[in-house]
N, C-alpha and C positions, 0 to 999 in steps of 0.2 A: 585467504579469506577476504572477501570484499565487504568493507564496512564503512559506514558513513552516516551523515545526517540529512534531514530535510534542511536545506539551506535557502537563504534569502536571494531574491533576484531584484532587489531594489536598485534602480538605476539602469536596468536592462538585464535580459536573461543571461547574457554572458558574464555578468558580475557574480553569478553563482560560483564560479571557479575560484574567485578570490577567497571567499569564505571556506570553500572546500579545502583549499590549500592550508589555511590557518587551522582547520579542524582535522587535518591529516586523513582526509576522506579518500577512499578508493571507489566509493559509490555514493551517489547523492539522489535526493528527491527534491523536486521543485513544483511550484505552481506556475502556470503560464499567464496568469492574470489574478485579479482579486478573487479569493475563494468565496466571497460573500456577494458577488454580483453576477447577474445573468449576462451582461454584456461581456463579450470576449474581445480582448485587444487584437489589433491587426499587427502581425509580425511580418515585416518585409523580408524578401529574399536576402537582402544585405544583412539584416539583423540575424537571420538564421545562419548565415555563413559565418558571421562573427562569433556566434555561439560555438559552431563547429571548430573554428580555428583555436579558440581559447580552450576547448575541450582537448584538442590534440596536444596542446602544450602542458596539460595538467596530468596528474597521476590518477585521475578518475577513469574507471573502466566501464561503469554503467550509470546511466541516468534514467530515473523513473519520474514520469510526470504524474502528479496527483490531481485528480479532478477537483473542480470547485465543489463546495459543500451542498449546493442547491439541487443538482439533478436527483431525481427519484424514479428510477426505472420500475419500481414495484407499486407505484401509486395507484389507488383505485380511480383516480381522475385521469381521463384520457388526455385532457389538455395538458396536464402536468407531465405526463409521460412523453407527449409529443415535444414539448419545449425542452424537456430533459434530453431527448434524442438530438435535438438541434444543437444544444449547448455542448453535449459530449462530442458530437461530430466536429464542431468548431475547434475544440481543444485537441482532439485527435489529429486534426490537420496540422496544428502547430507542433505537436509532439513528433509527428512524422517529419516535418520540415527541418527540425533541429536534430533529427537522427536518434531520438530517445529509444530506450530499450523496452519501454512499456508505458501504458496508460492505465493508472490505478484508480479504481472507483468502488463505491459502496452500492449495494443493491437497493437501499432506501427502506421505506416503510409502507405498510398498507393498513388503512383504518378498518377494513372489513374482516380480513382473516389472513393467517399465514399461508394457507393453501392458495388463496387468490393471489397473495403477494408473490409467491413462488411462481405461479403460472404466468402472471403478468411480467415478472422479471425475465423469465425465459423468452417470452414474446419480444420484449423490448431489446434484450441483448442479441437475439437472433437478427432482429431488424438492424441493430447497430452494426453488426458484423457485415450485413449485406450492404449497408450504406457506405461503409468504409473499406470494403474488401479489396478493390482493385487499386485505387489511387493512394489509400492511406492504410496500408496493411501492417500497422503496428500491433504488437501483442496487446490484447485487451485483458487487463489484470483485475480480477475480482477479489476484493478484500472482505474478510470476515468482519462481522459487526459486534458491538458490545451488548446488544439485545434489549436496550431500553425503548419504550414507546412503539411497540409493534414493528420493530426493526426486523428485516429479513436477512438471513444468512449468518446468524450468530452461532450456529452449531455446524459441525462437520457434516452431520446428517442433512441439514438444509442445503448446505453447499453441494452435497452429493446429488440431491434432488434437482437442483438447478443445473448441475453438470449433465445429468441424464437427458435434459431437454435441449441442451445446446447442440445445434446441428453441425456447425463448422468448428469442431473442437481445436483444430490446429491454430485458430486465431486467438485462443484464450489461455490464460494462466491464472495463478492465484498468489495472493499475499496473505500470510497469517500474521496477525498482530497479537503479541503476547499479552498486552493489557486487555484487549478485547476478549481474548480467550478466557482469561482469568475472571474478569468481572461478569462474564456471561455464564460462569459456573463450571468452566473447564480448568481443573487444577494443572498447573505447569511447573510445580516447585520441586519435583524429584525427577531423577532419570527415568524411573518407571513411568511417570506421568507423560513425559515427553515422548518416550518410545511408543507408548500405547496410542498417543495422539497421532503420531506420524504413521503408525501402522494402520490406523483407521482411515486416515487421509489417503494412504496408498491403496487401500482396498476399495474405497468409494470413488476416488478420483484418479489417483496415480501420482506418485511423488515427482515424476518428470514434469508435471504441470505446476509444481510449487516453485515459483521463480524468485520471490522476495519474502523476507521476514521483517516486520516492524518490531524492533526490540524496544519495549517500553515497560517500565515498572508501573505498578498500579497504586493510585492514591487511596483506593477503597478496597474493601475485603472481597474475598471469593464470592461470586454470585450476586454482587451488589447491583449490577447492571448500570453502574455509574462510570462513564467513559472519561476518566481524568488520569492523564499520564503522570508518572512520577519519574524522577531521575533514577538511574540504575543503582540498585541497592538501597534506595530510600523509600521504597513502597512495600506493599504487602507481599509481593512476589519474592523480593530479596536477591542480593547479589549472586549467591551460590547457584540459584536456579538457572541463571543465564549461561553458566558453564555448559549445561547440557544442550543448549542450542548452538553455541558457537563452536563446540567441539564434536558435534554429531557428524559421523561420516556420511550419514544420509543427506546432510545439508551442505556438502562441500561445494556444490555448484550454485548455491543460493546466495544472493546479495542481501546483506543485513543493513537496514536503515533505522536510525534512531530518530524518534519524534519526541524526545524528552524535553521538559521545560528548559528554556534558555534565559540567561541573565543579561545578555547583551555584551558581556565580557568574554571574548573568544577564548582567552586563556583559562577562564573559569569553566566555560562550557565544554572545554576539551576533556574534562575529567571523566565524563561518561565513556567516551571512546577509549581512553587510556585504561579505565577499569576493565573493559571488555577485552582489550588486547592482553592485559595481564592474566586474566583467568583463562584465556585461550592458550596461552603459553604454558599454563600450569597443568595441562591434561596429562 
């Protein structure tokens, strides 16, 4: 089982592996720049090579790059979709340079309608695949959303509609976030819930395209549409529910990433991954 955290790259992208080691990670997620800024940092070939060398020395098997929070592929504004494409392509270039296993992003929101949002998301993502196909052919990973504020892709059905419109399907994959699923109204607290969810995903998209799982408990109740992560076992989803994710034979090839709240004390933060490893052994 590949399991890890979103880790800090403060001081350089290669620094991610120091935190990864302290947190016993076999998979990690990182930002390649500030998630709140449109400007994308320049990563030199030397820096990219340093990242790769540190990766080789680590126990990490997979690296997922998460996009900045600003891009909005579904926006009703053409200018915002265009600048989003530019930003995403810049980040994809870095992700490819460091050899990452995927570039994770959200579909965004649309102020007019969900139907328009889905249509524009498809157009934007097809264009993104075209712009990055030859030189930066990294997997493009679509993440489900929590559903607040006209967000697109908060249900498996909406993800399925987006998938139908994707032309170059071999370029794409998916991440499912447990907190997002739960607060959008999809219960994930029993084995039956998880099995039915995965069966629906398999029918509408295909489980072979499910590449990552974000394991997060939820600070708010089912269907609240409030995207606030809680530590494992300290939210409304509860510790026992995560057993059905980490022990599912259908997810044996998926990498699990934690985005749970951090204290800054690595020994304290390690508790989430230790709890998951414990319940994985108890199957």
